[in-house]
N, C-alpha and C positions, 0 to 999 in steps of 0.2 A: 209654444212655451215661452219663446223669447219675449213676446209682447206682454206676458203676465207678470204682475208684481209678485216677487217671491216672498213668502212669509218669513219673519224672523224665527230663528231656531228655538227661541224661548216662547214663541206664541202659544197661547192656550188653544188656538185653532188646530194645532198639529196633534195627530194621534196615530197610534199603531192600528194597522188594518191588515187584511189579507187580500192579495191581488186576484183579479179575474184572470181567465185564461189569456185574454188579449194582453193584459198587463204583464203577465208572466213572459209572454213572447217579447214584449218591449224590454223587460229586465234582461233576458237572455241575449237579445241583440246588443244591448249596451255593454254587457259584461263580456261579450265574446272576445273583445280585443285583449282581455286579460287572461281568459281561461279556456279558450277553444283548443289550446294545445296544437296538435298536428292536424286538426279537422278544419274543413272550410266552415264558414258561418252557417250555411244551410244545414250541414251535418251536425254542427254543434247544437243548433236548435233542436234537431231531431234527437240527439243524445240527451239533451237536458230534459225533454219530455219523457224519453224512455226511462231515465233514472228516477222519475217520480213513481214508476210502477214496479220497481225491484225491491227485494227485501231490505229492511231498515227504513225505506222511504214509503212503501205502500201501506195501506190500512191506517192512514193517519200518522205514520211514523215520522214523516217529514212535514213541517209547516213552513210556509213562506210568509214573511212579514214585510210590510212596507210602512214607511213614514209618509203620511199624506195630510192634506188639508181636509178636515172633516166636513167642511161646508161644500165640497165639490163631489159630484157623483162619480161612481166607478167608471172607468174607461175615458173619463174627461179630466181627471186629476193628474197632477205632476207627481211622479214617483221620486220623491226627494232622496230616499235611501232605501235599501232593501237588504234582506239577509234570509237565511234558512235556519231552522232548528231541527235537530234529529233527536228523537226520544231514544235514550240508550238505557238498557237494563244495567242495574248496578246492585251490589251487595253492600249492606252496612252491617256492622257488628258492634256490640257493646263490649265493655271491659270484661264481662264474664263469658264472652264468646257467643252470644245469641245473634244469629244471622237472620237478617230480614231482606226482602226484596225492596229495591228503591229504584228511582229513575234519576238520570242526569240528562240535561239538555245540551247537546253539542251544537255550537253555533258555527255556521259556515257561510261562505259567499257574501260577506259584508261588502256592499258595493254602493258607491255614490257616483253618479255620472260626473265626468271631469269638470263640466261647466257648473256643477253645483257644489263643488268641494270648497273647503276652507270657510264654510258658512255655519258650521256647528251641527249639521243635520245628522251625521253619523253618531256623534256623541249623544244627541237627543234621543235617537232611536235606541241606542244601547241602554241608556238610562231608563227609558220606558220599558224596554224588554226585561231589564233586571227586576222591575216591579211586578211583572206578571208571571215570570217563569216559575216561581215557587208554587203557584197554584195551577199552572198549565198542565192539562192532562193528568191531574192528580187522581182521577178515577182509576188509573192504572197502578199507581203506587206513590208513596211520598217522594217528592223531589228534594234532593239533598245538595245539588250543585249544578254548575254549568261550566263547560270547557270550550276553548277555542284556540286556534293557532294564529298568532299575529304575524303579518308580513310587513309591519311598520314599526318594528322594534318593541321594546319592553315597557315604554313609558305610557303610551297613549291608552291602552286598555287597562293598565294598572290604575290609572286615575279614575276609571269607570267601574272598578271593582274586580276585574279579572287580573289576578296577580300572576306574574311569570314564575315558572318553575325555577328552582335554584340552578339547574343545569339544563342546557339545550345544546346538544351536540349529536353528531352521528359518526358512525364508523363506515368507511368506504373501502370496498374491495373492487379490484379490476376484473373485467370479464376474462375468463380463461377456460380453455378446453382441457387443460392438463389436470391430472389428479394424482394423488399419492396412492400408488397401487398397494401399499401396505395397510391402508385404512380399511375399516369395516365398510362394506358397501352401503351407499345411500340409495334408497328406493324412491321412485317418484310417488307423490301423493296425487291421486286423481280426485275429481270433484265428488265422486260418489263415496269417498272415504272421509270427506270433510266433517260431516255431521257427527260421526263417531269420535273423531279427534276433539271436536269442540265440546262434546259431552264429557270426555275424560278431563279436558282442560278445566272446564267449569267445576267438576267435582274436586279437583285439586285446590282450586281457588277457594271453594266453599270450605274445605277442610282447614285451610290455612286461616281463613277468617274466623273459624270457630274456636281457634286457640285463644284462651283468655289473655287479656292485655291490661293488666292493672294500671289504673291512672288515666286511661284513654276513654273519654266519654263515648266517642263514636268513631268508627273507622269506615272507610268507604273505598270501593274499587269498582271500576266499570267491568262488566262481564264481556269478554271478547267472544261473543256467541256466533252462531252460524249466520245470522242476519248481517252482522258486521262484515264477516268475510265475504259473503255473497255479493254485497253491494260493490266492493272493490273488484271482485271477479267479473261481475256483469259489465262493469265499466271497461275493464281491460278487454273483454271479449268483443264489445262493440267496436273499440278502436282497432284491435288486431284484425278483425274480420274485414274492415274497410281497407286497412293498410296491406294485408298479406293474403286475404281471401281464406284465412283459416284462423282458428283460435288455439291457444296453448293447451296441450294435453295435460301437462303437469301444473299443479297449482302450489307445489311445494315439494319437500323431500323429507325423508325420515330414515333414521339409522339406529341400530341397537336392538336388543331384545326387549320384549314387554317388561315394564317395571323400571327400565333404565334408558328408555328411548329418548332421543332428541329429535325434534322436528321443527321445521319452519314452514310457514305459509307465505307465499309471495304474490306480488302483482306487478304486471308490466305497465310502465307509464311512458308514453311517447309525447314529449313536449314539442317536438318537431318531427317531420318525416325523417326516417332513417337516412334517406339520401341527402338530406341537408347537412349531414355531419355535425349535428348538434352535440355538444359535450354533456348534455343534461338528461338525456333519456336514461331511465333508471329502472332497475329491478328492485323494488322495495320489499324488504322483509316485513310483512305485516305482523307476524307473530313468531316468536321463538319460545319453545317450551323445552325445558330440561327436566325430565321426569324424575322425581324423588332424589334430587341431587343432595350430596352430603353436606352442602352449606346449610341445609335446614336442620342439621342434627349436631349434637355435641358428642365428643368422644368420651366414653366412660371407661376405656381401658386402652392400653397400647395395642392390643389385638384389634379393637374396634377401629383405632386410628389407621392401622395398616390396611384393613379391609376397605374402609371408606376412602382412603387415599388412592387405593387401586381402582376403586369405582370412579373416583374423580378423573383419574388418568384415562380410563376407558371412555367416559363421557366427553372428555376433551377431544378424544379421537372421533367420536360420533359427531360432535359439533363441527370439527374440521371437515368431516365428510359432507355434511349438509350444506356448509358454506361453499365448499368446492362444487357441489351440485348446483348451487345458485349461480356461481361464477360461470359454469358451463351453460346454464340456461340463458344467462345474459349474453354470452357470446353467440349462441344459436339464434337468438332473437334480435341481434344487432342493437343491443343496449350498451350504454357507455359505462355503466357502473352498477354496483350492488351497494345498497345502503341499509344499515340497521340503525334505527333511531334510539338514542338514549338507553343503551344496554346498561344494566346495573353493574356496579364494580366487580362483582364476582364473575359475571359473564365477560367483562373486559379482560380480566386476568386470564380466563380460559382461552379467549381469542389470542392473547399474547403468547400463552403457552403452546398454542397449536402451531405457531410458526408461520401462519399465513400472512403474506404481505398485506398491510392495510394502513390506512391513515385515519386520523381523528380530526374532524372539522367542528370547531366551535361556532354555533350560530348566535349572532348578536342582533340581527335585524329581521330575518325571515324565519317563518315556522317556529315562532316562540310559543311553546305550550303554556297556556295561562288558564287559571281557574277562578271561578266565583263560588264562594261557599254560601249555600243557602240553608245550612243546618248548623247546629251548635257543636261543631267539631272541636276537639281539644286542639290547642295551638300547634302542638307537635304534629298532629295528623293533618292539619291544614297543609303543612309542608309535605308530609308523606303522601297525602291524597294526590298531589301533583306528580309525585314520582311514579305512581302506579297506573294513572289513567290513560297514558298515551298510546295511541294507535297512529302510525306504526310504532311498535316498541318491542323490546325484549323484556319479558317480565318474569321475575322469579319470586315465589311467595315469601322467601326469607327476608326480602327487602322490607316487607311490611312491618317487621318487628324492630327495625333499626331506626333510631331517631338521632339526628344531628342537632346538638344544642350547645349553648355556652355553659361552661362549668360554673358552679356556684361553690361557696365556701365549704359546704358539706360534702363535696366531692374529693377533697384533697387527699384523704386517706386512701381512697380507691385509686386515685391517680398515682400516688407513691407506690402502691402495691403493684400496679401494672408496670410502672417504670422499672422496678426491681426484677419483676418476672421477665420483662422483655430484654433488659440490658444487663442484668446481674452477672451473666457469664462473659460479658464483653471484656477483652483483654485489657483495654485502657481503663475501664472502670475498676477492674481488680488491681491494676497497678497503682491507681490513685488512692484506692481504699483497700489496703492489702490484707486486712484480717476480717473474719466473720463479725467480730464485735464492731469494727468501724463501719462495715456495710449495714449492720443492723441500725446503727446510729444515723447512717445516711438516709434511711427511710424517713426519719423525723425531719431531717434537713430538707428533703424533697417536699414534704408536706408544707413546711413553713414557706418555702420558695413558691410553691404553687398558690398558696393563699395570697402572698404578696402580688404574684403575677395576675391573679384574678381581679385584684383591685387596681392594677396598673392600667392607665388609659392607653398605653402604647403596646399592650400585649393582649392577644385574644387566646384564652385557653378554651379549647373546644373538646367536647366529648361525644362519643357515640354510645347511646344506650340501647340495650335490647329489652323491649317492653315485655317480652315473653319470659324473661328470666326473673326469678324472685330476687328481691333486694334484701341484703342483710345489713343490720345497723353496724356502722363502723366504730372503732375505738374513738376516733376524733369526734364523731357525732355524739357519742355518749358523754365525752368530756364537755362538748359544747352544751349538751343538755343540762349537765350539772351547773354550768355557768348561766343557765337561763337564756341561752341564745339560739335555741333550736326550734322554737314552737312552730312557726310557719314553714321555715325552710326544710326542716326534717320531714314534715308531713308531705310537702311537695316532692322531696327527694325520694322518699320511699315509694311513691306512686309513679315515678317516672321510669323505672326499670334499671337494670344493672348496667353499669358502665363497663364496656368491653374494650374501648380504645380511647386514646386522647392525643391531642397535639397542642403545641404551644407556638403561636405565630407572633413574631415581633413585627410591629408596623414601622413604616419608614420614618426616620427622624431627619428633618432638614438640617442643613449646616447652620450652626448658630442657634438652633432651637434649644431652649432650656429644658433638658431632660436627663435624668439619671436613672438607669435601670435598677430595680430592687436588687440588692446584693445577695449573694449566697453566703451562708454562715456555715462553714465546713465543720464536721465533727472532729473531736480530738483523735489524733492518730492518723489523720489524712497525710498521705505522702505529698506534702506541699510542693516540693521541688518538681515532681513529675507533673502535678496538676498545673503549676504555673508555667512550666516549659511548654506543655501542650496548649494551654490557653494562648500563649504568645504565638505559637505556630498557627493556630486558627485565626487569630486576629491579623497576622501578617498575610495569610492567604486571602482573606476577605479584602484587605486593603489593596492587595495586588490586583484582584479581579475587579472590584467595584470602585476603588478610589474613594472619592467623596460623594458618589452617586447614592442617593437614598434608595433603599430597597426593602421589600418584605424579607423576613428571614424565618425559615422553619427551624426552630431550635430543637424540638423533640417531636417525634411521632412514634407511638408505641401501642401495641395491641396485646391483650392477654393471650398467651400462646394457646389457651384452650379454645379461643374464638377466632383464630386465624382463618384466612381464606373465605371470609364471609363478606368482604368488601368494605369493612368499617374504615380501614386506613385510607382507602381510596376516597371515601366520602370526605374525610378530613383534609386530604390533599386537594381535592377539587374545590372545596370551600375556599382555601387560600388562593388557589389559582384564579378563581372567579374574582376575588378582591383585587388581585394584581392586574387583571384585565380591565376591570372597571377604572382603576387609577392609572392604567398604562405605566405600571411600575414593575421592575424586574423582581425576581425572587432568587435568593441565594441560600444554599444549605450545604452541610457536609454529610456525607453518607459513608457507611461501611462499604467495603468493596462488594460484599454479597448483595447489597440492596441497590447498587447503582443502576442495574437494568430496569428496576421498577420505575425509577424516576425518569430514565431515558424514554420509557414508553409514554410518559406524560409530557414529553417535550423538553426536558432538561438536557443540557449539554455539559459534559465533564470539562472543567476548565483549569483545575489545579489538583496536584497530588501533594498530600500533607503526611509527613512521616516523622516518627520519633522512636529512638532506641529505648526500649523499656525492658524490665525484668520479665522473663517468661513466666506464664502462669504455672508451668511445670515446676518452677522453683529450682533449687540446686545451683543457684548462681548463674543460670543460663539467661541469655538476653535474646530479644527478638525485635525486629523492626515492625512497629505497628503503623498501619497506613489507612487513611481515609481519603475520599475524593470530594473536592469542592465542585458543586454543580450549579449551573445558572439557567434560569428560565426567563426568556424575554417575551412579553405578550405581543 
């Protein structure tokens, strides 16, 4: 190969092809240095051939692609770059809930030999692949997209059309043989139970996809079917049999009664032999299912709320039981950690509520979930498509109805409504705006400030919409309509779903930068002295903590109380943290004492206590000390 002149990556002589058996052996030999894990090279070659015969790969499910010179014959041509694609079942659904089968091609094992790198061959191969995937194996079903995991950061594949997920993180638990004896017992899931669980899982997904979603042209989710699970299980069995002379009996754990069960499916991955004391050998949670969880429903009465809250607490206990079963499995099989990839916010909250020690790791360079859209998906669901496709992942159907978006001027009435619903009973708000009439006028003030903030280049007003909730026309929209300013915006707004949560993020302002924040215009009757004293306290606290250091600032984050515990606020928080990590810039905020723990779970540290003596909401001339906590996040 060294004596041959290599073609330019833009040459018309290059083409996609499929390798012969001998060429596959060459690919596996070359890639063994990167992917053989704990196996020897000969055993890795044997495993690679074996994995072409297991579910998901057999019967044409897996295709191997190579970039080669079309003028050279097979077995005599240089393999410039190679990869595999896996045909994955998926569901699409329309805005009225019509569910159809589709396929998505998962890309894996993109490999260019070291001596051929930095010549543009991998980029050429991926561009050629993007051209053919939409029609590849279309006899099975319509292809709507492609997914891959990047181990070279977020930029490279994004330039080729595979855009990164908004979040890429995982939750880590340590191996442990200890369990909470007060918990409901978790039972082992055996391989012969897997098919039934996958069928139940698929039925729940199909039901969620069948829910109408006004304004979304097309939704998509990959089906975590039996073939998906068995591919991972066969791979782990191959390695475990060689390492230990036996295979795991349990492939997961399940807890709770039917109808409220929580289960996980896992796989053992050995990157090094256990005797090598590698810190990376991992029990991966391939799939986490929380059956019929209350985050999928709305409370219609106080009684419903109590029942569903009790069920939530029970299922949090079941979740704790199956995670502890995973920790015990990891300890038994000499694995170094347990990982759950990208659990949705509601699951993150349940993990925190369970009290299990864990850490959250943000991924910036490796295992970056990325997707190529090959169908005309609505923009919002191009984002959401990436939230729900991931394997390994924790998936809950309710996430599919939540959309994170920038606010528009037609959202301000709903933002003000949520603001008052979330903060109206706050002691400081009532001290600053002491009468019902003033608080009613405050709602208009909030609308006007939100409108100014939406237009402000240094403020991002974000909202979370539930596309499954009907949208009512607001008073502000009707007024804008009378003024002739609603034509396109209103139509878009009505089709985007109901806003259930919002946040206002202020961006960093450099010292000396010419910027003035849009001012508040307070209603008549405001307790100006209390407001000004509190504002001064807040400014002094931030000055003490941050000095002149530019920072992001979370000014407000609020959720409609009817839609709490669905993960909307976490989506808004994670959006801002992602911006600060990109810019390597800290975040500062003030929190009520009750909410401090929520921010601490996301990595914030309490740095300042801010207090002011105010009139008690009980009245009668009584006073009380109102306190908030300043918190800081450093990326």
